LUMMAR-499899 format. One record per residue (C-alpha): residue in one letter; x, y, z. Coordinates in steps of 0.25 Angstrom, whole numbers, plus 2048, in hexadecimal, padded with zeros to 3 digits. Each point is the difference from the previous one (the first is absolute). Layout:
REM LUMMAR-499899
residu, px, py, pz
a, X, Y, Z
...
//
This chain:
REM LUMMAR-499899
residu, px, py, pz
m, A83, CEF, 8C9
e, 809, 808, 7F7
l, 80F, 802, 800
p, 806, 80D, 7FB
f, 80D, 7FF, 7F8
r, 809, 809, 7F8
i, 809, 7FD, 7F4
v, 80D, 807, 7FF
n, 80C, 7FF, 7F7
v, 80E, 800, 807
f, 80E, 803, 7FA
g, 7F9, 806, 7F4
i, 805, 80B, 7F7
d, 7FA, 80D, 7FF
g, 7F8, 802, 7F4
n, 7FE, 7F1, 7FD
p, 7F3, 7FB, 807
f, 803, 7F2, 7FD
s, 80E, 7FF, 806
g, 804, 7FB, 80D
n, 7FA, 7F4, 808
a, 7F2, 800, 803
l, 7FB, 7FD, 80F
g, 7F2, 7FE, 806
v, 7FF, 806, 80E
f, 7F4, 7FC, 808
e, 7FD, 80B, 80A
p, 7FE, 7FD, 80F
t, 7F9, 7F3, 801
s, 7F9, 7F8, 80B
g, 7FC, 7F2, 801
v, 808, 7FC, 7F4
d, 808, 7F3, 803
d, 80C, 7FB, 7F9
a, 7F9, 7F7, 7F6
e, 7F7, 80B, 7FB
m, 80C, 809, 7FF
q, 807, 7F6, 7F7
a, 7F3, 7FE, 7F8
w, 7FF, 80F, 7FD
a, 80E, 800, 7FC
r, 7FE, 7F5, 7F7
q, 7F3, 807, 7FA
f, 808, 80D, 7FD
n, 80C, 7F8, 7FA
l, 80A, 80B, 802
s, 80E, 7FD, 804
e, 7FC, 804, 80E
v, 7F4, 805, 808
t, 801, 806, 80E
f, 7F6, 801, 80B
v, 800, 80B, 80B
v, 7FC, 7F8, 80C
d, 801, 80B, 80A
d, 803, 80F, 7FE
s, 7F9, 805, 80D
a, 80C, 808, 804
t, 7FE, 80F, 7FE
p, 80C, 808, 7FD
t, 803, 80C, 809
g, 80C, 806, 7F9
g, 806, 7F2, 7FF
p, 7FF, 7F5, 7F6
a, 7F4, 7F9, 7FC
h, 800, 7F1, 804
a, 7F9, 7F4, 7FA
s, 801, 7F1, 800
v, 800, 7FA, 7F2
r, 7FF, 7F2, 7FA
i, 806, 7FE, 7F2
f, 7FB, 7F5, 7F6
t, 804, 7FB, 7F3
a, 7F5, 7F8, 7F8
t, 805, 7F3, 807
y, 808, 804, 80D
e, 802, 80A, 80B
m, 80D, 809, 7FF
p, 807, 804, 80D
f, 805, 80D, 7F9
a, 7FF, 806, 7F2
g, 805, 80D, 7FB
h, 7F5, 805, 7F6
p, 7F5, 7FC, 80A
t, 807, 807, 80B
l, 801, 80D, 7F8
g, 7F2, 7FF, 7FA
t, 7FA, 7FD, 80E
a, 807, 80B, 807
h, 7FA, 80A, 7F5
v, 7F2, 7FB, 804
v, 802, 800, 80F
a, 806, 80E, 7FF
d, 7F3, 805, 7F8
t, 7F7, 7FA, 80B
a, 808, 806, 80C
t, 801, 80D, 7F9
a, 7F0, 800, 7FE
r, 7FF, 7FC, 80F
s, 80A, 80B, 806
g, 7FE, 80B, 7F6
a, 80F, 801, 7FF
t, 809, 7FA, 7F5
v, 806, 7F3, 804
d, 80E, 7FE, 7FA
d, 805, 7F4, 809
v, 7FA, 7F2, 801
v, 804, 7F4, 808
l, 7FB, 7F3, 7FA
t, 800, 7F4, 809
m, 801, 7F3, 7F8
p, 805, 7F2, 803
a, 80E, 804, 7FD
g, 800, 80B, 80A
d, 7FD, 80F, 801
i, 803, 807, 7F2
p, 802, 80F, 801
v, 7FB, 808, 7F3
r, 801, 80F, 7FD
r, 7FB, 809, 7F5
t, 80A, 806, 7F7
a, 7FF, 80A, 7F5
d, 7FC, 7F7, 7F6
g, 7FA, 7F4, 807
w, 803, 7F7, 80C
q, 80C, 7FA, 806
l, 802, 7F4, 80A
r, 80B, 7FC, 809
a, 803, 7F1, 7FF
n, 804, 7F7, 80B
p, 80F, 7FD, 801
p, 804, 7F5, 7F6
q, 803, 7F2, 802
h, 809, 7F8, 7F7
r, 801, 7F1, 7FC
d, 80A, 7FA, 7F7
v, 7FC, 7F9, 7F3
t, 802, 7F1, 7FF
a, 7FD, 7FF, 7F1
t, 80C, 801, 7F7
p, 801, 80C, 7F6
g, 7FC, 7F6, 7F5
q, 7F4, 7FC, 807
v, 7FC, 80F, 803
a, 802, 804, 7F1
a, 7F8, 7F4, 7FB
a, 7F5, 802, 809
l, 7FF, 80F, 7FC
g, 803, 7FE, 7F2
v, 80C, 809, 7FF
p, 80E, 7FD, 7FB
v, 809, 7FB, 80C
d, 80B, 80A, 7FB
a, 7F6, 80C, 802
l, 7FF, 7FD, 80F
v, 809, 809, 809
e, 809, 7F7, 808
g, 7FD, 7FF, 80E
a, 7F4, 809, 7FF
t, 7F4, 7F6, 802
q, 7FA, 7FF, 80E
w, 7F3, 7FE, 807
v, 7FD, 80D, 807
s, 7F4, 804, 809
c, 7FB, 80D, 806
g, 7F3, 7F9, 804
v, 7FE, 7F7, 7F4
e, 80B, 7F8, 7F9
s, 804, 801, 7F2
l, 80C, 7FB, 7F8
i, 808, 80C, 7FB
v, 807, 7FD, 7F3
q, 809, 80B, 7FA
v, 803, 7FF, 7F1
d, 80A, 808, 7F8
d, 7F9, 7FF, 7F3
l, 7F3, 809, 7FE
a, 7FD, 7F8, 7F3
a, 800, 7F3, 808
l, 7F7, 806, 80B
r, 7F6, 804, 7F6
a, 800, 7F3, 7F9
a, 800, 7F7, 80D
a, 7F6, 7F4, 7FE
p, 7FF, 7F9, 80D
s, 7FC, 7F1, 802
p, 7F6, 7FE, 80B
a, 804, 7F2, 801
l, 80E, 803, 802
m, 7FD, 80C, 809
h, 7F9, 7F6, 809
e, 80B, 7F6, 7FF
n, 80C, 809, 802
l, 7FA, 80C, 807
a, 7F6, 7FB, 80A
m, 7FB, 809, 80B
p, 7FA, 7FB, 80D
g, 7F1, 803, 800
r, 7FF, 808, 7F4
p, 802, 7FE, 7F1
p, 80E, 804, 7FB
h, 802, 80E, 7FD
a, 80C, 806, 7F9
y, 804, 80F, 7FE
l, 80A, 802, 7F4
w, 806, 80E, 7FF
c, 80B, 807, 7F8
w, 806, 80E, 801
t, 7FB, 808, 7F4
g, 808, 80D, 803
t, 805, 808, 80C
g, 7F5, 800, 80A
t, 7F6, 7F7, 7F8
i, 7FD, 7F2, 800
e, 7F6, 7F7, 7F8
a, 7FA, 7F4, 807
r, 7F6, 7F4, 7FE
m, 7F9, 7F8, 80A
f, 7FC, 7F2, 7FD
a, 7F8, 7F6, 808
a, 7FD, 7F1, 7FD
a, 7F2, 7FE, 803
g, 7FF, 7F1, 7FE
a, 802, 7FD, 7F1
a, 7FD, 80F, 7FD
l, 80A, 80B, 7FF
e, 7FC, 80E, 806
e, 807, 80D, 7FE
d, 7FD, 80C, 80A
p, 800, 80E, 7FA
a, 805, 806, 80D
t, 806, 7F9, 80C
g, 802, 809, 80C
s, 804, 7F5, 809
a, 80B, 7FA, 7F7
c, 805, 80F, 7FE
s, 801, 800, 80F
s, 808, 7F3, 7FF
l, 809, 806, 7F5
g, 803, 80B, 80A
g, 803, 7F5, 80A
w, 809, 7FA, 7F6
f, 808, 80D, 7FF
v, 800, 801, 80F
g, 807, 7F2, 801
q, 80A, 805, 7F6
q, 802, 80C, 809
r, 7FC, 80A, 7F5
t, 7F8, 80B, 806
g, 7FD, 80E, 7FF
f, 7F9, 801, 7F2
e, 7F3, 801, 7F9
v, 7FC, 7F9, 7F3
v, 7F4, 7FF, 7F7
v, 7FC, 7F2, 7FC
s, 7F7, 7FE, 7F4
q, 7F8, 7F4, 7FF
g, 7F3, 7FA, 7F9
a, 803, 804, 7F1
q, 7FF, 7F2, 7FC
t, 7F2, 7FF, 807
g, 7FB, 80C, 7F9
r, 800, 807, 80E
p, 80C, 809, 800
s, 804, 803, 80F
r, 809, 809, 807
l, 806, 7FD, 80E
v, 80A, 809, 808
l, 809, 7F8, 809
t, 808, 807, 80A
v, 80A, 7FA, 809
d, 805, 80A, 80B
t, 80E, 800, 806
d, 7FA, 7F9, 80C
a, 7FB, 7F5, 7F8
t, 7F2, 804, 801
i, 7F8, 7FB, 7F3
r, 7F5, 808, 7FA
v, 7F7, 7FE, 7F4
a, 7F7, 80B, 7FA
g, 7F7, 802, 7F4
r, 7F4, 807, 7FB
v, 7F2, 7FC, 805
a, 7F4, 803, 7F7
d, 7F1, 7FE, 802
v, 7F9, 7F8, 7F6
g, 7F2, 7FE, 805
s, 7F7, 7FB, 80C
g, 7F4, 7F8, 803
v, 7F9, 7F6, 809
v, 7FF, 7F1, 7FF
s, 7F4, 7F8, 806
r, 802, 7F5, 809
s, 7F2, 7FA, 7FE
//
């Protein structure tokens, strides 16, 4: 039996085919259990791979619906931003082919709940779940040491655990040079920034101008340090941090991924009613099939 898949780049920059975060999307699958999904994600070795497990609903002027599973190479995610946008792009293509009419709205059901996604002029935009906040128990010195930044670069009181479906440590710094030079210690991240059921993830960000932010996302995978080129879930959590600060009614462009060689562009919107949205470009890269034999 063969399984069809597509590769897309999410949060890329127009004109740069090697920008953004790559995603593998397995189109509607049947008879593929959890262990095999995890094995295929490990085989592809991308930051995430998604499996559309049910997209039988046919739109009649409304949104397309699909159930989705998201896997990294080592574990399943309840929610992730670039997989949500990239999978919505693929689901919409399938629904459009079935119905003969362009589908611009998709609802993806995943462990974190139903995530609405809509087509925009230059990509796709998700609406995140309402944020949940958790205070940090580590001291500023411990946070700074774990993330390899000077303690005086941390903005006082601006470090917090935030989740819009998957939790990240949101850390604001006021020194762009410190952000770009950050050199986290995986051992200290595990020691000082431990997370339940998941490797420690920390999202560092800094204002770069009016309406622009630069960010970096680090994960401590055992003794190794991984940096993500574009992290929609953490960008959603940044929106949740702003909501917690009662700062709403704005849009900001977030740059990420330059240090990984995959420059990315995310657009974060926090509406006046505290609704959080994250948008970005989705570009097709290729498609194929894998054999299960």
